[in-house]
MDAnalysis code that builds the backbone (N, CA, C; Angstrom):
import MDAnalysis as mda
import numpy as np

u = mda.Universe.empty(330, n_residues=110, atom_resindex=np.repeat(np.arange(110), 3), trajectory=True)
u.add_TopologyAttr("name", ["N", "CA", "C"] * 110)
u.add_TopologyAttr("resid", np.arange(1, 111))
u.add_TopologyAttr("resname", ["MET", "ASN", "ARG", "PHE", "GLN", "LYS", "LYS", "ASN", "THR", "PHE", "SER", "PRO", "GLY", "ARG", "LEU", "ILE", "LEU", "LEU", "VAL", "SER", "ILE", "MET", "LEU", "PHE", "LEU", "LEU", "ILE", "PHE", "LEU", "LEU", "PHE", "TYR", "ARG", "GLY", "VAL", "SER", "SER", "ILE", "SER", "ARG", "THR", "ALA", "SER", "ASP", "GLN", "GLN", "THR", "GLU", "ASN", "LEU", "ARG", "LEU", "ALA", "ILE", "GLN", "ARG", "SER", "VAL", "VAL", "HIS", "CYS", "TYR", "ALA", "VAL", "GLU", "GLY", "ALA", "TYR", "PRO", "GLU", "SER", "LEU", "ASP", "TYR", "LEU", "LYS", "GLU", "HIS", "TYR", "GLY", "ILE", "THR", "TYR", "ASP", "PRO", "ASP", "LYS", "TYR", "LEU", "VAL", "SER", "TYR", "GLU", "ILE", "ILE", "GLY", "SER", "ASN", "LEU", "MET", "PRO", "ASP", "VAL", "LYS", "VAL", "TYR", "VAL", "ARG", "LYS", "SER"])
u.atoms.positions = np.array([
    [0.806, -1.197, 0.000],
    [0.000, 0.000, 0.000],
    [0.850, 1.262, 0.000],
    [2.023, 1.226, -0.525],
    [2.901, 2.388, -0.590],
    [2.633, 3.247, -1.817],
    [1.636, 2.883, -2.554],
    [1.337, 3.571, -3.781],
    [0.903, 5.015, -3.559],
    [0.286, 5.341, -2.462],
    [-0.248, 6.668, -2.220],
    [0.624, 7.516, -1.309],
    [1.731, 7.008, -0.913],
    [2.629, 7.773, -0.060],
    [3.663, 8.475, -0.938],
    [4.006, 9.713, -0.537],
    [5.011, 10.478, -1.282],
    [6.390, 9.956, -0.941],
    [7.227, 9.933, -1.959],
    [8.611, 9.556, -1.721],
    [9.376, 10.791, -1.268],
    [10.300, 10.619, -0.367],
    [11.139, 11.715, 0.115],
    [12.223, 11.966, -0.936],
    [12.130, 13.089, -1.684],
    [13.074, 13.366, -2.771],
    [14.393, 13.918, -2.259],
    [14.390, 14.540, -1.112],
    [15.631, 15.079, -0.550],
    [16.101, 14.192, 0.591],
    [16.868, 13.234, 0.235],
    [17.465, 12.389, 1.267],
    [18.725, 13.089, 1.771],
    [19.220, 12.741, 2.926],
    [20.435, 13.386, 3.448],
    [21.631, 13.249, 2.505],
    [21.725, 12.156, 1.789],
    [22.831, 11.974, 0.843],
    [22.765, 12.966, -0.305],
    [21.573, 13.198, -0.822],
    [21.406, 14.157, -1.919],
    [21.652, 15.584, -1.443],
    [21.226, 15.879, -0.241],
    [21.437, 17.215, 0.310],
    [22.928, 17.498, 0.484],
    [23.670, 16.531, 0.972],
    [25.121, 16.701, 1.134],
    [25.788, 16.885, -0.221],
    [25.351, 16.118, -1.220],
    [25.904, 16.252, -2.569],
    [25.614, 17.641, -3.140],
    [24.397, 18.129, -2.973],
    [24.021, 19.447, -3.474],
    [24.831, 20.548, -2.794],
    [24.986, 20.472, -1.487],
    [25.775, 21.463, -0.752],
    [27.233, 21.409, -1.195],
    [27.764, 20.217, -1.415],
    [29.154, 20.074, -1.863],
    [29.365, 20.705, -3.236],
    [28.431, 20.475, -4.148],
    [28.536, 21.059, -5.490],
    [28.453, 22.575, -5.413],
    [27.533, 23.097, -4.634],
    [27.395, 24.549, -4.500],
    [28.651, 25.165, -3.885],
    [29.219, 24.515, -2.893],
    [30.438, 25.006, -2.260],
    [31.604, 24.992, -3.247],
    [31.720, 23.933, -4.036],
    [32.767, 23.859, -5.054],
    [32.615, 24.984, -6.073],
    [31.397, 25.227, -6.547],
    [31.161, 26.296, -7.516],
    [31.479, 27.667, -6.927],
    [31.148, 27.877, -5.670],
    [31.450, 29.144, -5.011],
    [32.959, 29.359, -4.909],
    [33.687, 28.331, -4.503],
    [35.149, 28.443, -4.396],
    [35.762, 28.673, -5.771],
    [35.270, 27.970, -6.790],
    [35.774, 28.155, -8.153],
    [35.520, 29.577, -8.642],
    [34.337, 30.109, -8.387],
    [34.007, 31.472, -8.804],
    [34.906, 32.492, -8.114],
    [35.134, 32.337, -6.826],
    [36.018, 33.254, -6.101],
    [37.451, 33.173, -6.629],
    [37.930, 31.987, -6.923],
    [39.266, 31.807, -7.481],
    [39.369, 32.475, -8.851],
    [38.365, 32.283, -9.698],
    [38.362, 32.875, -11.039],
    [38.367, 34.403, -10.969],
    [37.566, 34.970, -10.092],
    [37.536, 36.431, -9.949],
    [38.863, 36.960, -9.436],
    [39.510, 36.238, -8.533],
    [40.815, 36.652, -8.020],
    [41.873, 36.644, -9.101],
    [41.904, 35.597, -9.907],
    [42.879, 35.510, -11.002],
    [42.617, 36.603, -12.029],
    [41.367, 36.872, -12.345],
    [41.027, 37.932, -13.299],
    [41.474, 39.295, -12.784],
    [41.274, 39.537, -11.506],
    [41.679, 40.812, -10.912],
    [43.194, 40.985, -10.953],
    [43.923, 39.932, -10.639],
    [45.388, 40.001, -10.677],
    [45.870, 40.225, -12.101],
    [45.257, 39.568, -13.064],
    [45.636, 39.723, -14.468],
    [45.394, 41.153, -14.943],
    [44.261, 41.717, -14.564],
    [43.933, 43.090, -14.960],
    [44.917, 44.077, -14.333],
    [45.261, 43.873, -13.075],
    [46.219, 44.742, -12.389],
    [47.593, 44.652, -13.034],
    [48.019, 43.451, -13.397],
    [49.323, 43.273, -14.048],
    [49.352, 43.955, -15.405],
    [48.274, 43.872, -16.153],
    [48.203, 44.523, -17.460],
    [48.270, 46.044, -17.315],
    [47.562, 46.591, -16.334],
    [47.617, 48.035, -16.089],
    [49.025, 48.468, -15.696],
    [49.693, 47.661, -14.903],
    [51.057, 47.980, -14.470],
    [52.030, 47.934, -15.648],
    [51.860, 46.988, -16.561],
    [52.721, 46.917, -17.744],
    [52.547, 48.155, -18.614],
    [51.316, 48.605, -18.764],
    [51.044, 49.804, -19.556],
    [51.717, 51.020, -18.930],
    [51.601, 51.162, -17.625],
    [52.224, 52.288, -16.925],
    [53.746, 52.207, -17.007],
    [54.311, 51.012, -16.894],
    [55.766, 50.855, -16.997],
    [56.280, 51.253, -18.376],
    [55.535, 50.916, -19.425],
    [55.939, 51.311, -20.778],
    [55.910, 52.827, -20.920],
    [54.860, 53.460, -20.416],
    [54.760, 54.923, -20.501],
    [55.921, 55.590, -19.764],
    [56.235, 55.095, -18.571],
    [57.338, 55.675, -17.797],
    [58.687, 55.433, -18.464],
    [58.874, 54.272, -19.077],
    [60.133, 53.986, -19.776],
    [60.328, 54.933, -20.952],
    [59.261, 55.209, -21.680],
    [59.357, 56.145, -22.807],
    [59.654, 57.544, -22.291],
    [58.994, 57.963, -21.226],
    [59.256, 59.297, -20.677],
    [60.691, 59.423, -20.171],
    [61.202, 58.395, -19.509],
    [62.593, 58.438, -19.041],
    [63.561, 58.535, -20.216],
    [63.269, 57.816, -21.288],
    [64.133, 57.882, -22.467],
    [64.075, 59.257, -23.118],
    [62.912, 59.870, -23.118],
    [62.770, 61.221, -23.673],
    [63.610, 62.206, -22.862],
    [63.523, 62.132, -21.551],
    [64.292, 63.032, -20.684],
    [65.786, 62.758, -20.824],
    [66.161, 61.491, -20.919],
    [67.573, 61.135, -21.093],
    [68.105, 61.684, -22.418],
    [67.328, 61.570, -23.461],
    [67.721, 62.108, -24.767],
    [67.909, 63.619, -24.684],
    [67.004, 64.299, -24.002],
    [67.115, 65.751, -23.867],
    [68.371, 66.126, -23.079],
    [68.681, 65.352, -22.038],
    [69.863, 65.647, -21.221],
    [71.157, 65.402, -21.998],
    [71.183, 64.364, -22.806],
    [72.404, 64.015, -23.540],
    [72.567, 64.849, -24.803],
    [71.502, 65.004, -25.569],
    [71.597, 65.636, -26.887],
    [71.151, 67.093, -26.897],
    [70.476, 67.539, -25.869],
    [70.037, 68.931, -25.818],
    [68.745, 69.198, -26.565],
    [68.092, 68.163, -27.051],
    [66.821, 68.318, -27.766],
    [65.972, 67.074, -27.521],
    [64.677, 67.281, -27.563],
    [63.784, 66.137, -27.414],
    [63.772, 65.334, -28.711],
    [63.582, 64.020, -28.633],
    [63.545, 63.207, -29.859],
    [62.350, 63.586, -30.726],
    [62.575, 63.569, -32.031],
    [61.518, 64.007, -32.945],
    [60.467, 62.936, -33.211],
    [60.764, 61.689, -32.874],
    [59.774, 60.635, -33.106],
    [60.016, 59.460, -32.161],
    [59.030, 58.618, -32.093],
    [59.151, 57.402, -31.298],
    [60.146, 56.438, -31.943],
    [60.236, 56.463, -33.264],
    [61.206, 55.609, -33.962],
    [62.636, 55.965, -33.577],
    [62.896, 57.234, -33.339],
    [64.229, 57.661, -32.911],
    [64.567, 57.054, -31.546],
    [63.589, 57.031, -30.658],
    [63.794, 56.411, -29.344],
    [64.021, 54.905, -29.475],
    [63.275, 54.267, -30.362],
    [63.457, 52.830, -30.574],
    [64.861, 52.529, -31.097],
    [65.316, 53.344, -32.024],
    [66.602, 53.093, -32.673],
    [67.790, 53.418, -31.774],
    [67.750, 54.548, -31.080],
    [68.915, 55.017, -30.336],
    [68.874, 54.745, -28.831],
    [67.701, 54.518, -28.268],
    [67.596, 54.373, -26.815],
    [67.001, 53.034, -26.376],
    [66.823, 52.128, -27.300],
    [66.441, 50.763, -26.954],
    [65.023, 50.558, -26.462],
    [64.117, 51.428, -26.826],
    [62.715, 51.238, -26.439],
    [62.129, 50.117, -27.298],
    [61.609, 49.104, -26.654],
    [60.939, 48.011, -27.365],
    [59.603, 47.734, -26.689],
    [58.622, 47.412, -27.496],
    [57.305, 47.031, -26.990],
    [56.587, 46.259, -28.087],
    [55.510, 45.619, -27.721],
    [54.720, 44.836, -28.667],
    [53.677, 45.749, -29.314],
    [53.874, 46.119, -30.591],
    [52.910, 47.022, -31.231],
    [51.535, 46.390, -31.456],
    [51.457, 45.066, -31.388],
    [50.151, 44.415, -31.503],
    [49.352, 44.529, -30.206],
    [50.053, 44.756, -29.105],
    [49.396, 44.853, -27.797],
    [49.173, 46.301, -27.361],
    [50.102, 47.195, -27.724],
    [50.033, 48.582, -27.261],
    [50.011, 49.558, -28.435],
    [49.287, 50.635, -28.250],
    [49.299, 51.761, -29.175],
    [49.913, 52.927, -28.414],
    [51.026, 53.447, -28.930],
    [51.728, 54.534, -28.260],
    [51.485, 55.814, -29.040],
    [50.969, 56.818, -28.352],
    [50.761, 58.138, -28.937],
    [51.914, 59.029, -28.494],
    [52.680, 59.521, -29.455],
    [53.842, 60.369, -29.177],
    [53.624, 61.675, -29.933],
    [53.222, 62.713, -29.219],
    [52.888, 63.991, -29.851],
    [53.911, 65.045, -29.466],
    [54.511, 65.641, -30.480],
    [55.481, 66.711, -30.255],
    [54.716, 68.025, -30.160],
    [54.927, 68.730, -29.063],
    [54.230, 69.992, -28.831],
    [55.060, 71.153, -29.369],
    [56.330, 71.114, -29.130],
    [57.261, 72.140, -29.598],
    [58.672, 71.604, -29.481],
    [59.624, 72.312, -30.070],
    [60.995, 71.801, -30.076],
    [61.623, 71.813, -28.682],
    [61.171, 72.718, -27.823],
    [61.761, 72.791, -26.488],
    [60.787, 72.373, -25.376],
    [59.669, 71.757, -25.756],
    [58.693, 71.261, -24.781],
    [58.659, 69.736, -24.827],
    [58.496, 69.155, -23.652],
    [58.479, 67.696, -23.573],
    [57.283, 67.130, -24.338],
    [57.522, 66.121, -25.173],
    [56.420, 65.519, -25.939],
    [55.393, 64.857, -25.020],
    [54.175, 64.787, -25.507],
    [53.094, 64.139, -24.771],
    [53.086, 62.657, -25.147],
    [53.243, 61.788, -24.148],
    [53.303, 60.343, -24.382],
    [52.106, 59.683, -23.710],
    [51.348, 58.930, -24.497],
    [50.216, 58.166, -23.969],
    [50.308, 56.747, -24.506],
    [49.981, 55.790, -23.658],
    [50.021, 54.381, -24.043],
    [48.628, 53.790, -23.843],
    [48.138, 53.140, -24.886],
    [46.824, 52.501, -24.841],
    [46.986, 51.008, -25.104],
    [46.140, 50.220, -24.483],
    [46.144, 48.775, -24.716],
    [45.184, 48.485, -25.858],
    [45.682, 47.757, -26.855],
    [44.819, 47.347, -27.968],
    [43.983, 46.151, -27.530],
    [42.749, 46.150, -27.930],
    [41.880, 45.004, -27.642],
    [42.189, 43.913, -28.655],
    [42.364, 42.698, -28.157],
    [42.705, 41.607, -29.079],
    [41.523, 40.743, -29.395],
])
């Protein structure tokens, strides 16, 4: 006569399994967000380091040669500036012959 009785769908074993899966997913999500945050911070730091390296080379060129470099290619050739042009877009704008150029570095979306 068990035909009319409801079966217990949530047994303790199923409940433990469900809680374990949810806990695993929560830990995985927190780990993924942490890695993403670290990756984003590292990328921002690389961009800032490139901008500062270019500015230091510009100032060094001015101190040694008495004039600011006329192009970014001049810095690459004579002062060893290297970067990945597929990853970064560098804006090098000359304002005047005796004014420091404006240097901006942007990350290209891949």
